[in-house]
N, C-alpha and C positions, 0 to 999 in steps of 0.2 A: 582280623586275623592276618598275620604277616604270611606272605607267600613266598616259598622258597624257590629259587630258581638256580639251576645248575649251568654254569658257564666255564668256558675254558679261561684259565687265568696264566699269565706269565708270572714267574717268580722274580721278586727283587730281593736279593740278599743284602742285609745291612750288618753292620759290625757293632751297633749299639742300639739299645732301645731305651727309653722312647727317642724317636727322631722325629724332627720336624717336617711336616708335610711337603714344603717346597724342596727339600733336600731329598726326599724320596723321588721326586720327579726328576732331579738333576741326575740322581745314581742311575736311574733307569734310561737315561738318554732320551727322555721324553721331550726335553726342551734344550734349548742351547745354553741357559745360564739361568742364575738365580732370579734376575729381573723378569725374565719371561715366565718362569714358575710361578712368581708372586702375582704377576698379571693374570695369568690363567686362572688361578684360584679365586682371586678377588672378583673376577667377572663371572664365576660360576661355572667353570668348565670342568670342574674336579668333584667327584662324588667319593666320599668315605663310608664303606660299609652300607651303601644304598642311598645315603642323605648327602646332598649337595653340601659342601664344606666351603665357608668363605674365610676361615682363619688360615692365614699363611703358615703359622707356626703351630698348627694343630698337632699334638703329640700322637705319634704313630707307633703301634705296638705289633709284636709278632702275631700274624694271622689276619691283621687288618686287610680288607680288600679295597682297592682304589680304582676308580673308574675315571679314565681319560681318554678323550678322542675316540670313543666307541670300543676301547679296549679295556680289560680288566687286568689287574695287577694284584698279586697277593705278597705281602711282606713277609720275609723269613729272617729270623734272627736266632742264633744258637745261645747268645749271650743272656745272662738274666738282666732284669730290669735294674736300672741304675736310679736310685733315688736322688734327685736333686734338691738341695736345700737352698732357700733363699739367701742372698748374702747377708741380709740383716739378721737372720737367725743362725747363722754359722757361729760356732765358738770361736772366739779370736784367741789364738795362742801367741803369746810373747815369749821369744826366746830370750833367756838371760844373756846379757851382754858381758862377755868376759873382760874384766879390766886389767890393764897392763900393770904390773907391779910399779909402785911409785918409787922414783929415784929421789935421792936427796939432793936436788938442785935448787939453787936460788934462781927465782924468777925475777927478771928484771923489771922494774916498776917503770912504766912509761909515764913521761910527763903529759899532762893535759895540753893539747894543742889549742892554740888561740884561734877562734874562729872570727875571720875578718867580718863575715856577714852577720854575726850576733851583735856586734857592736852598733852596725849601721842599721839594724832592723827597727831601732827606736825612732830613727830619724826618717821622716817621709821623703822618699827619693823623688817623687814625681814633681816635675817643674812644668809650670805654665809658660805660655809664649812670652809673657812680660818678663818674667823672672828670667828667662833664657836669654833674652836681649839685653837685660841689665847686667848679666854676667860678663866677664872678659873673655869668655870661651876658653877658659883654662881647663886642663885635663882634671878630672875627678881624681882625688888622692886615693879613694878606695878602689876604684877599678881601673883608672888610667885611661878613661874614655873621655872625649869631649862631648858637650851637650850638643844636641841636634835641634836646630829650629826649622819649622816648617812655614 
């Protein structure tokens, strides 16, 4: 049988429910930040409704009792529960795109640019040391660079 114990609890007013446990600790100024709240929860210092809670993002609702550091807190919220649907289940609404009226303009046709690299890709550009010594160390016509010998 569960035993009921009457204790004094401080009220923590929240604006929305459900709210995550670590946020309640921050709102009540029990911790200095979210990281400290998450650490305290993961180490087992927080109990929700009498049970030790290790989930940092445990959903807390109106009337839940939180125990932390020997003190009790009750969550108070006047707002109704907001249902949160997962992103993959939310209906996607695509707004129709308004198209601008077409104007009778002639679209200029651009000429295809010649790609210098395309012509030279069929030719292997790597040069061995012997081949580099045999050349006259003239600048390459495609790039304008001189060959390097090591």
